[in-house]
VMD Tcl script that draws the C-alpha trace (Angstrom):
set ca {
  {0.00 0.00 0.00}
  {1.08 3.57 -0.63}
  {1.33 6.14 2.10}
  {-1.96 7.58 0.84}
  {-3.78 4.32 1.55}
  {-1.98 3.21 4.68}
  {-4.22 1.35 7.09}
  {-1.68 -0.43 9.25}
  {-1.83 0.21 13.00}
  {0.56 2.78 14.39}
  {3.29 1.61 16.68}
  {2.36 2.17 20.32}
  {-1.24 2.99 19.38}
  {-3.61 3.52 22.26}
  {-7.30 4.18 22.65}
  {-8.23 7.60 23.99}
  {-9.53 5.92 27.18}
  {-6.14 4.23 27.74}
  {-4.34 7.54 27.24}
  {-6.65 9.25 29.74}
  {-5.69 6.74 32.43}
  {-1.94 7.22 31.95}
  {0.02 9.75 33.95}
  {2.52 11.35 31.58}
  {6.00 12.13 32.79}
  {6.41 15.75 33.75}
  {9.42 17.60 32.47}
  {10.61 21.10 33.12}
  {11.91 22.55 29.85}
  {13.79 25.82 29.90}
  {10.98 28.07 28.73}
  {12.53 31.50 29.09}
  {14.97 30.83 26.22}
  {12.34 29.71 23.74}
  {10.77 32.55 21.74}
  {8.43 30.10 20.00}
  {7.14 28.92 23.38}
  {6.65 32.46 24.68}
  {4.81 33.56 21.55}
  {2.37 30.63 21.60}
  {1.87 30.74 25.37}
  {0.68 34.35 25.00}
  {-1.09 34.06 21.65}
  {-3.06 31.00 22.78}
  {-4.98 33.19 25.26}
  {-5.64 36.12 22.93}
  {-9.23 37.09 22.20}
  {-8.71 36.40 18.49}
  {-7.46 32.87 19.18}
  {-10.30 32.12 21.59}
  {-12.86 33.37 19.05}
  {-11.26 31.34 16.25}
  {-11.28 28.11 18.29}
  {-14.83 28.67 19.53}
  {-15.94 29.31 15.95}
  {-14.26 26.06 14.87}
  {-16.03 24.14 17.64}
  {-19.39 25.66 16.74}
  {-18.96 24.82 13.05}
  {-17.94 21.20 13.77}
  {-20.97 20.80 16.05}
  {-23.28 22.22 13.35}
  {-21.88 19.82 10.76}
  {-22.28 16.87 13.12}
  {-25.88 17.93 13.71}
  {-26.57 18.19 9.98}
  {-25.16 14.68 9.55}
  {-27.44 13.39 12.30}
  {-24.47 12.42 14.47}
  {-24.56 12.60 18.23}
  {-22.68 15.61 19.47}
  {-22.25 14.68 23.13}
  {-19.43 12.79 24.76}
  {-17.20 12.95 21.70}
  {-13.60 11.78 21.57}
  {-11.67 14.68 20.05}
  {-8.05 14.78 18.88}
  {-6.31 18.15 18.55}
  {-3.19 17.60 16.47}
  {-0.62 20.35 16.97}
  {-2.49 21.44 20.12}
  {0.15 23.90 21.29}
  {-0.82 25.19 24.74}
  {-4.05 23.16 24.73}
  {-6.48 26.08 24.44}
  {-8.72 24.39 21.89}
  {-8.64 21.18 23.94}
  {-9.96 23.06 26.95}
  {-12.84 24.53 24.93}
  {-13.96 21.03 23.91}
  {-13.37 19.52 27.36}
  {-15.51 22.22 29.02}
  {-18.38 20.96 26.84}
  {-18.00 17.45 28.25}
  {-15.88 15.84 25.54}
  {-12.79 13.67 26.04}
  {-9.84 15.36 24.36}
  {-6.40 14.16 23.30}
  {-3.88 16.82 22.33}
  {-0.43 16.34 20.89}
  {2.36 18.62 19.78}
  {6.08 18.41 19.07}
  {6.91 21.24 21.47}
  {7.55 19.79 24.94}
  {7.19 23.14 26.71}
  {3.77 23.78 25.18}
  {2.60 20.26 26.08}
  {3.62 20.88 29.69}
  {1.82 24.23 29.64}
  {-1.30 22.52 28.25}
  {-1.21 20.00 31.12}
  {-0.77 22.77 33.69}
  {-3.65 24.81 32.27}
  {-5.95 21.77 32.12}
  {-5.12 20.98 35.74}
  {-5.81 24.57 36.81}
  {-9.17 24.52 34.97}
  {-10.18 21.21 36.55}
  {-10.06 19.47 33.15}
  {-7.23 17.00 33.76}
  {-9.64 14.05 33.95}
  {-11.00 14.67 30.44}
  {-7.85 15.83 28.68}
  {-4.63 14.06 27.79}
  {-1.55 15.67 26.28}
  {1.36 13.90 24.67}
  {4.55 14.85 22.89}
  {3.97 13.35 19.43}
  {4.40 13.99 15.73}
  {1.41 14.58 13.47}
  {3.06 12.20 11.03}
  {2.86 9.26 13.48}
  {-0.07 9.64 15.86}
  {-0.12 7.43 18.99}
  {-3.81 6.57 18.60}
  {-5.63 3.46 17.39}
  {-7.38 3.31 14.05}
  {-10.87 4.84 14.12}
  {-10.55 5.90 17.77}
  {-11.80 9.51 17.63}
  {-14.96 11.25 16.47}
  {-13.35 14.58 15.60}
  {-9.80 15.32 14.50}
  {-8.72 18.96 14.53}
  {-5.51 20.28 13.01}
  {-5.79 24.03 12.65}
  {-2.66 25.94 11.72}
  {-0.64 22.74 11.47}
  {-0.09 21.70 7.87}
  {2.18 24.64 7.09}
  {4.53 23.37 9.81}
  {4.95 19.77 8.62}
  {7.13 18.66 5.73}
  {5.09 15.56 4.87}
  {1.57 17.03 5.06}
  {0.11 14.10 3.08}
  {1.28 11.66 5.75}
  {-0.20 13.93 8.41}
  {-3.57 13.86 6.65}
  {-3.30 10.07 6.26}
  {-2.78 9.78 10.02}
  {-5.78 11.97 10.77}
  {-7.94 9.97 8.38}
  {-6.74 6.76 10.00}
  {-7.77 7.74 13.53}
  {-11.24 9.17 12.72}
  {-14.27 6.92 13.00}
  {-16.36 6.60 9.84}
}
mol new
graphics top color blue
foreach p $ca { graphics top sphere $p radius 0.5 }
foreach p [lrange $ca 0 end-1] q [lrange $ca 1 end] { graphics top cylinder $p $q radius 0.2 }
display resetview
């Protein structure tokens, strides 16, 4: 099979429920030297970002409704989640959310923010590449990847991975 039709399970694939029960190792990256980290830590809380993510959530929920799909208790994957802002929006609505990013500092910040918001039980964050997602085939209802594709070299593989993890 070509990479466009890959359907083999990912190494170390987990269900979202399994990931929720795991306690990830906590690391303390040196944040004050990372301009990328500082920018996204601030930008992730801006009014424009919050409006954009809320608009995305509202649109996805409308589409699910039009398709006659249940819109409660969804398993959501946010690929390239950064500081976890979008994950928190979905978790506040009662959904189980998995977020991943390649920036360790932002993943740690996402965990801290989820804990502070009382959302640690319904969110899980993991350091992972969008080109090799640590989730089982057809394990999520919604897969979000805003502002991600311009940051990955092999965007086709990234889309293959997202297609692989979404339930039909």
